C-alpha positions in Angstrom: 0.2 -15.4 -24.8 -3.2 -13.7 -25.6 -3.5 -10.2 -26.8 -6.5 -7.8 -26.6 -7.8 -4.6 -28.0 -9.2 -2.1 -25.5 -11.0 1.2 -25.2 -9.6 3.4 -22.4 -11.7 6.2 -20.9 -9.1 8.3 -19.2 -9.6 11.4 -17.1 -7.6 14.3 -18.6 -7.2 17.5 -16.6 -4.5 20.1 -17.4 -4.1 21.3 -13.8 -6.0 21.7 -10.5 -7.8 24.9 -11.7 -9.0 23.8 -15.1 -12.1 21.6 -15.6 -11.3 18.0 -16.6 -13.1 15.5 -18.9 -13.0 11.9 -19.9 -11.3 11.1 -23.2 -11.5 7.8 -25.1 -8.4 6.1 -26.5 -7.9 2.8 -28.4 -5.0 0.5 -27.7 -4.3 -2.7 -29.6 -2.3 -5.8 -29.2 -2.1 -5.5 -25.4 -0.5 -8.7 -23.9 -2.3 -10.3 -21.0 1.1 -10.6 -19.3 1.5 -6.8 -19.2 1.0 -4.9 -15.9 -1.6 -2.1 -16.0 1.1 0.5 -15.9 2.9 -1.1 -18.8 -0.3 -0.9 -20.7 -0.5 2.9 -19.9 3.1 3.2 -21.1 2.0 1.7 -24.4 -0.8 4.3 -24.6 1.6 7.1 -23.9 4.1 6.0 -26.5 1.2 6.0 -29.0 0.2 9.5 -27.9 3.7 10.8 -28.2 4.1 9.3 -31.7 0.8 11.1 -32.7 2.1 14.4 -31.3 -0.3 14.4 -28.4 0.5 15.0 -24.7 0.9 11.8 -22.8 -1.3 10.9 -19.8 0.3 11.9 -16.5 0.2 9.3 -13.8 2.2 8.5 -10.6 4.5 5.6 -10.3 7.8 4.7 -8.7 8.9 1.2 -7.5 6.4 -0.8 -9.6 6.7 -3.5 -6.9 3.7 -2.8 -4.8 5.7 -1.1 -2.0 5.5 2.7 -2.4 1.8 3.2 -3.2 2.4 5.9 -5.8 0.5 4.1 -8.6 -2.9 5.0 -7.2 -5.6 4.8 -9.8 -9.4 4.3 -9.7 -10.1 1.7 -12.3 -13.6 0.7 -13.3 -14.9 2.2 -10.1 -12.4 0.4 -7.8 -9.3 1.6 -6.1 -6.3 -0.2 -7.8 -8.7 -2.1 -10.0 -10.6 -5.4 -9.9 -7.9 -7.5 -8.3 -7.6 -7.8 -4.5 -4.5 -7.2 -2.3 -2.5 -5.5 -5.0 -1.6 -2.0 -6.1 -2.1 -0.8 -9.6 1.4 -1.7 -10.6 0.7 -5.3 -9.6 -2.5 -5.4 -11.5 -2.1 -7.4 -14.7 -4.1 -7.2 -17.9 -5.3 -10.8 -17.6 -7.9 -9.3 -15.3 -9.6 -7.8 -18.4 -11.0 -9.2 -21.6 -10.6 -8.4 -25.3 -12.9 -5.5 -26.3 -13.3 -4.2 -22.7 -13.8 -0.5 -22.0 -11.7 0.5 -19.0 -12.5 3.7 -17.1 -9.4 5.2 -15.4 -9.7 8.1 -12.9 -7.6 9.8 -10.2 -8.5 9.5 -6.5 -11.4 11.8 -5.9 -11.3 13.6 -2.6 -11.2 17.2 -1.5 -8.0 16.6 0.5 -6.4 15.0 -2.6 -6.6 17.8 -5.3 -5.7 16.8 -8.8 -2.3 17.9 -10.0 -2.7 16.8 -13.6 -4.6 14.0 -15.3 -4.4 11.0 -13.0 -1.9 12.5 -10.5 -3.2 13.9 -7.2 -1.5 15.7 -4.3 -1.4 13.3 -1.3 0.8 15.6 0.8 -2.1 15.7 3.3 -1.0 12.3 4.4 2.5 13.6 5.0 1.3 16.4 7.1 -0.8 14.0 9.2 2.3 11.9 9.7 4.4 14.9 10.6 1.8 15.9 13.3 2.6 12.8 15.3 3.6 9.7 13.4 7.0 9.3 15.0 8.8 8.6 18.3 11.5 10.6 20.1 14.6 8.7 20.9 17.0 9.4 23.8 20.4 9.9 22.2 22.2 10.9 25.5 24.3 7.8 25.5 22.0 5.9 27.9 19.7 4.7 25.2 18.1 1.3 25.8 18.5 -1.3 23.1 15.2 -1.8 21.5 15.9 -5.6 21.2 16.2 -5.7 25.0 12.6 -4.5 25.6 10.3 -7.5 25.9 7.2 -7.2 23.7 4.5 -9.9 23.5 4.5 -11.5 20.1 0.8 -10.8 19.5 1.4 -7.1 20.0 4.5 -7.1 17.8 2.6 -8.9 15.1 -0.3 -6.5 15.2 2.0 -3.5 15.2 3.8 -4.9 12.1 0.5 -5.5 10.4 -0.5 -1.9 11.0 3.0 -0.7 9.8 2.3 -2.5 6.4 0.2 0.6 5.4 1.9 2.2 2.4 -0.2 5.4 2.5 -1.5 5.0 -1.0 -4.9 6.5 -0.2 -7.1 3.7 -1.5 -9.1 3.9 1.7 -9.8 7.6 1.1 -10.7 7.0 -2.5 -13.1 4.2 -1.7 -14.8 5.7 1.3 -18.1 7.5 0.5 -17.0 10.2 2.9 -13.4 10.3 1.8 -12.3 9.4 5.3 -8.6 8.9 6.2 -9.4 7.0 9.4 -7.9 3.7 8.2 -4.6 5.4 7.3 -4.4 7.4 10.6 -5.5 4.4 12.6 -2.7 2.3 11.1 -0.1 4.9 11.9 -1.4 5.4 15.4 -1.7 1.6 16.0 1.8 1.0 14.8 3.1 2.9 17.8 0.3 2.4 20.3 1.1 -1.4 20.5 4.7 -0.9 21.3 6.3 0.4 24.5 8.5 2.8 22.5 5.3 4.6 21.3 3.6 5.0 24.7 5.7 8.0 25.8 4.0 10.3 23.2 0.8 8.4 22.9 -1.5 11.2 24.1 0.0 13.9 22.0 0.3 11.6 18.9 -3.4 10.6 18.6 -4.7 14.1 19.4 -2.4 15.8 16.9 -2.9 13.3 14.1 -6.7 13.3 14.4 -6.8 17.1 14.6 -4.6 17.3 11.5 -6.7 14.8 9.6 -9.8 16.9 10.3 -8.0 20.1 9.3 -7.0 18.6 6.0 -10.7 18.1 5.1 -11.1 14.3 5.3 -14.6 13.0 6.0 -15.8 11.0 9.0 -15.8 7.2 9.3 -19.2 5.4 9.2 -17.7 1.9 9.5 -18.9 0.8 6.1 -15.8 -1.3 5.7 -15.0 -0.5 2.0 -11.6 0.8 3.0 -10.5 -2.6 4.4 -11.8 -4.4 1.3 -9.9 -2.1 -1.1 -6.7 -1.7 0.9 -3.9 -3.4 -1.0 -2.2 -4.3 2.3 -5.3 -5.6 4.0 -5.2 -3.1 6.9 -7.9 -4.2 9.4 -10.8 -2.1 10.7 -9.7 -3.2 14.2 -7.1 -0.4 13.9 -9.9 2.2 13.7 -11.4 0.7 16.9 -8.0 1.1 18.5 -7.7 4.6 17.3 -11.0 5.5 18.8 -10.0 4.0 22.2 -6.6 5.9 22.1 -8.4 9.1 21.2 -10.9 8.7 24.0 -8.2 8.0 26.6 -6.1 11.0 25.4 -9.2 13.3 25.5 -10.0 12.4 29.1 -6.4 12.9 30.2 
C-alpha cells in the first residue's frame, strides 16, 4: 500500500452571498486505497483538530448511485477517472506531491450553498414539471407487464433512466446546459407506451422549466456525455429535440 503527501486547493465560501476564494491545505500519509471522499474526511478531521471549520461537501450513498458527491476536480467533473462519481474516485489516480484543485459545480442555476455544496433543486423543479406519468387507479389498471414493449426500446429507456441527476453535464458544458439531464428524463418515458399519454405536455413543460431556471443552450460539443458518470448518450438530446418539435407543432 503506497501513501502520498498532497496539496489541496479547495474553494471556500461561507454562503451564497459572500465572495469565495481558493485555500491551500496539506494532507499527509494518504493511502492510494482511499476514495476521494475519504481523503476529504481526513482533511476535515485535521481541520477540526486545529480548531478550523471543516470543508462542507455533499455526499450520501458513497456507492455511485445518488450523485450527491458532485465535485469539480482538477478541471474535470468527478475527477480524472471515467464512468465514476466522486465517491468512486480513488486516490491511486493521483501521485505523491500532486496539487489537487477542488471546486463546486459552477453554473448560475446551481448557486453555491457553502464551500463545495451547491443547490441543485433546479433539477427537481424540472422533474416536477413533467418527469412523471399518471396512473389509472380506478380498479381497471392494466398490468405493466402485460404491455408488449420491443426489447430495443426497453433497453434504451433503461439506459436513459440510469441518469442520477448529479449535474456533471451542466458543470462540464461551456454553456451550463441541462439538455443531457432533461433529455434523459424525457427519453425514459418517450420510449415506453406508459409515457406517451402525457408526452406533449411533458416535453414542453420540462424544457420551459429548464429555460426558466437559467440553464444555457446546447451546442452539441459532447463534453457532457464524456463526463457523465453513467454514460448517458447524446442520442437522447436528439430524441428530446424531435419530441419537442412534434409537441410544438401539435
